[in-house]
C-alpha positions as CSV (number, residue, x, y, z in Angstrom):
1,M,13.1,25.7,-87.7
2,Q,10.8,22.8,-86.7
3,L,12.9,19.0,-86.6
4,I,10.5,16.5,-87.3
5,Y,10.7,12.5,-87.0
6,K,8.0,10.9,-86.9
7,D,5.6,12.4,-84.7
8,E,8.1,14.0,-83.0
9,Q,8.8,17.6,-83.1
10,Y,10.9,19.8,-81.5
11,E,11.6,23.5,-82.2
12,V,15.5,24.8,-83.1
13,G,17.0,27.8,-83.7
14,N,18.2,28.4,-87.5
15,N,21.3,27.9,-85.7
16,E,24.6,25.1,-86.1
17,A,24.1,23.5,-83.4
18,V,20.9,21.1,-85.1
19,L,23.7,19.7,-86.5
20,N,24.8,17.6,-83.5
21,M,20.7,17.6,-82.2
22,I,19.6,16.1,-85.6
23,L,23.5,13.4,-85.6
24,E,22.1,12.4,-81.9
25,K,18.2,12.0,-83.5
26,I,19.7,9.6,-85.9
27,N,21.9,7.9,-83.9
28,E,18.9,7.2,-81.2
29,A,16.8,6.3,-83.7
30,I,18.8,3.5,-85.4
31,N,20.1,1.7,-81.4
32,A,16.5,2.1,-81.0
33,E,14.3,0.9,-83.7
34,D,16.6,-1.0,-85.7
35,V,16.5,1.0,-88.5
36,V,18.5,3.0,-91.5
37,F,19.5,7.0,-92.3
38,S,17.6,7.3,-95.1
39,H,18.0,11.2,-95.7
40,L,17.0,14.5,-94.4
41,L,13.9,15.5,-96.1
42,I,14.7,20.0,-95.8
43,D,11.7,22.3,-96.3
44,R,10.3,19.4,-98.7
45,Q,13.8,18.5,-100.5
46,E,15.1,15.6,-100.5
47,V,18.8,16.0,-99.5
48,Y,20.9,12.8,-99.3
49,D,24.3,13.9,-99.7
50,N,26.5,16.5,-98.2
51,H,24.1,17.0,-95.3
52,E,25.9,19.4,-93.3
53,A,27.1,21.9,-96.2
54,Y,22.8,22.1,-97.5
55,I,21.9,23.1,-93.7
56,L,25.1,25.0,-93.6
57,D,24.1,27.1,-97.3
58,H,20.4,27.7,-96.0
59,L,20.5,27.3,-92.6
60,T,18.8,31.0,-91.8
61,E,16.3,30.3,-94.2
62,I,15.5,26.7,-93.2
63,M,11.8,26.3,-91.5
64,E,11.2,22.2,-91.7
65,I,13.9,19.0,-91.7
66,E,12.7,16.2,-91.0
67,I,15.1,12.9,-90.7
68,V,13.2,10.3,-92.7
69,T,14.6,6.5,-91.5
70,K,14.0,3.2,-93.3
71,S,14.1,-0.1,-92.3
72,T,17.1,-2.5,-93.7
73,K,14.7,-4.5,-95.7
74,E,13.5,-1.5,-97.5
75,M,16.6,0.3,-98.0
76,I,18.3,-2.5,-99.7
77,V,14.9,-3.3,-101.7
78,E,14.8,0.1,-102.9
79,T,18.5,0.0,-103.8
80,M,18.4,-3.0,-106.1
81,V,15.5,-1.6,-107.8
82,S,17.5,1.7,-108.4
83,I,20.9,-1.0,-108.7
84,H,19.2,-2.9,-111.3
85,E,17.7,0.6,-113.3
86,Y,20.8,1.8,-113.6
87,L,22.8,-1.3,-115.5
88,E,19.2,-1.7,-117.4
89,R,20.9,1.6,-119.0
90,A,24.4,1.3,-118.6
91,I,24.2,-1.3,-120.9
92,P,23.5,-0.2,-124.2
93,A,24.7,3.1,-123.6
94,L,28.0,0.3,-122.8
95,H,27.5,-1.0,-126.2
96,K,27.6,1.9,-128.2
97,L,30.6,3.3,-126.4
98,I,32.3,-0.4,-126.8
99,E,31.1,0.5,-130.1
100,N,32.1,3.9,-131.0
101,S,35.8,3.3,-129.4
102,Y,37.4,0.8,-132.2
103,D,36.7,3.9,-134.6
104,G,39.0,6.0,-131.8
105,F,39.0,7.3,-127.5
106,T,37.6,10.7,-127.6
107,N,36.5,13.0,-125.1
108,E,33.3,11.7,-124.2
109,T,34.6,8.1,-124.6
110,W,36.8,9.2,-122.1
111,E,33.4,10.9,-120.1
112,G,31.6,7.4,-120.5
113,I,34.7,4.7,-119.0
114,N,34.6,7.7,-115.5
115,Q,31.2,7.3,-115.4
116,L,31.6,3.6,-115.3
117,G,33.7,4.1,-112.1
118,E,31.2,6.2,-110.4
119,G,27.6,3.7,-110.8
120,M,30.5,0.7,-109.2
121,Q,31.3,2.4,-106.5
122,W,28.0,3.4,-105.8
123,I,27.1,-0.5,-106.3
124,T,29.8,-1.4,-104.1
125,Q,28.6,0.2,-101.3
126,F,25.1,-1.7,-101.8
127,V,27.3,-5.1,-101.5
128,T,28.7,-4.1,-98.3
129,F,26.3,-2.5,-96.9
130,T,24.4,-5.8,-97.5
131,K,26.2,-7.7,-96.8
132,A,26.8,-6.5,-93.2
133,A,22.7,-6.5,-92.7
134,P,20.9,-9.1,-90.3
135,Q,19.2,-10.5,-93.8
136,H,20.0,-10.7,-97.3
137,P,17.9,-10.7,-100.3
138,A,17.0,-13.8,-102.3
139,S,19.6,-14.8,-104.8
140,W,22.2,-12.9,-103.2
141,S,24.9,-15.6,-103.1
142,E,24.4,-15.1,-106.8
143,I,24.6,-11.7,-106.7
144,E,27.7,-11.1,-104.8
145,K,29.4,-13.5,-107.2
146,A,28.4,-11.6,-110.6
147,F,29.3,-8.4,-108.4
148,Q,32.4,-10.0,-107.6
149,A,33.2,-10.8,-111.3
150,S,32.3,-7.2,-112.0
151,Q,34.7,-5.6,-109.3
152,D,37.5,-8.0,-111.1
153,N,36.8,-7.3,-114.6
154,F,36.7,-3.0,-113.3
155,G,40.5,-3.6,-112.2
156,K,41.5,-5.4,-115.0
157,L,39.9,-2.1,-116.9
158,V,41.4,0.6,-114.5
159,S,45.2,-1.2,-114.8
160,A,44.5,-0.8,-119.0
161,M,43.4,2.9,-118.6
162,E,46.7,3.4,-116.2
163,D,48.4,2.1,-119.2
164,K,46.6,3.5,-122.3
165,D,46.1,1.1,-124.0
166,T,43.1,1.6,-125.7
167,V,42.2,-1.6,-127.6
168,L,42.6,-3.6,-124.6
169,I,40.1,-1.3,-122.5
170,S,37.8,-1.6,-125.4
171,D,38.1,-5.6,-125.4
172,I,38.2,-5.4,-121.7
173,L,35.1,-3.3,-121.5
174,A,33.4,-6.0,-124.1
175,Y,34.1,-9.1,-123.5
176,E,34.8,-9.3,-120.1
177,V,32.6,-5.6,-117.6
178,V,29.5,-5.7,-120.0
179,P,29.0,-9.6,-119.8
180,A,29.4,-9.6,-115.9
181,Y,27.2,-6.5,-115.8
182,E,24.2,-8.3,-117.8
183,D,24.8,-11.7,-115.2
184,L,24.2,-9.3,-112.0
185,E,21.2,-7.1,-113.5
186,G,20.2,-10.3,-114.0
187,H,20.4,-11.4,-110.5
188,L,18.9,-8.9,-109.2
189,K,16.2,-8.5,-112.0
190,S,15.4,-11.9,-110.5
191,S,15.7,-11.3,-107.2
192,L,13.7,-8.2,-107.0
193,Q,10.4,-11.1,-108.8
194,N,11.0,-12.4,-105.0
195,R,11.5,-9.0,-103.2
196,E,9.7,-10.2,-99.6
197,S,11.8,-13.5,-99.8
198,F,15.2,-12.5,-97.2
199,T,17.4,-15.3,-95.2
200,H,18.2,-14.2,-91.8
201,V,21.8,-14.1,-91.4
202,N,23.2,-16.6,-89.2
């Protein structure tokens, strides 16, 4: 198979040794070029997670693996766009979930709340990554505050879920989680309108 990174191409065997080679090339790129690893392009298929398992499952048939890196700034902006789009979908869905929840919790209600947890985990990863980055986007302090409020309110939601207090769950969603998400969505939108403005962190 071919292992590709930018203009470099390497002929490698279709065996597990390719995993170490990919890791080495990613580390070299990160150390030399101030980039972050984004994903692998395996036979033109974008693979963002569980790379090792995917490669091992298709080891004998893979023809080409391309390592895709991005600048920290590109990664931050792209993730902000994705989170903003997610919140634009999630907030109306939450309003509907809350409205239906007062009539009783169904499997669909619990599933919606569980998906909220997955979304929160993703947003937390973004904030952790951006906080450690050498540059921060416009409105970063407002985004951080809105995220912290979202995280705090999500913590209250988890406690209510552990107590199986469905009335409290609905109230926390309606009066704390949704407003915090709306605030976060607004600050992300404002930052994206000024997406070229990044501040160096001292």
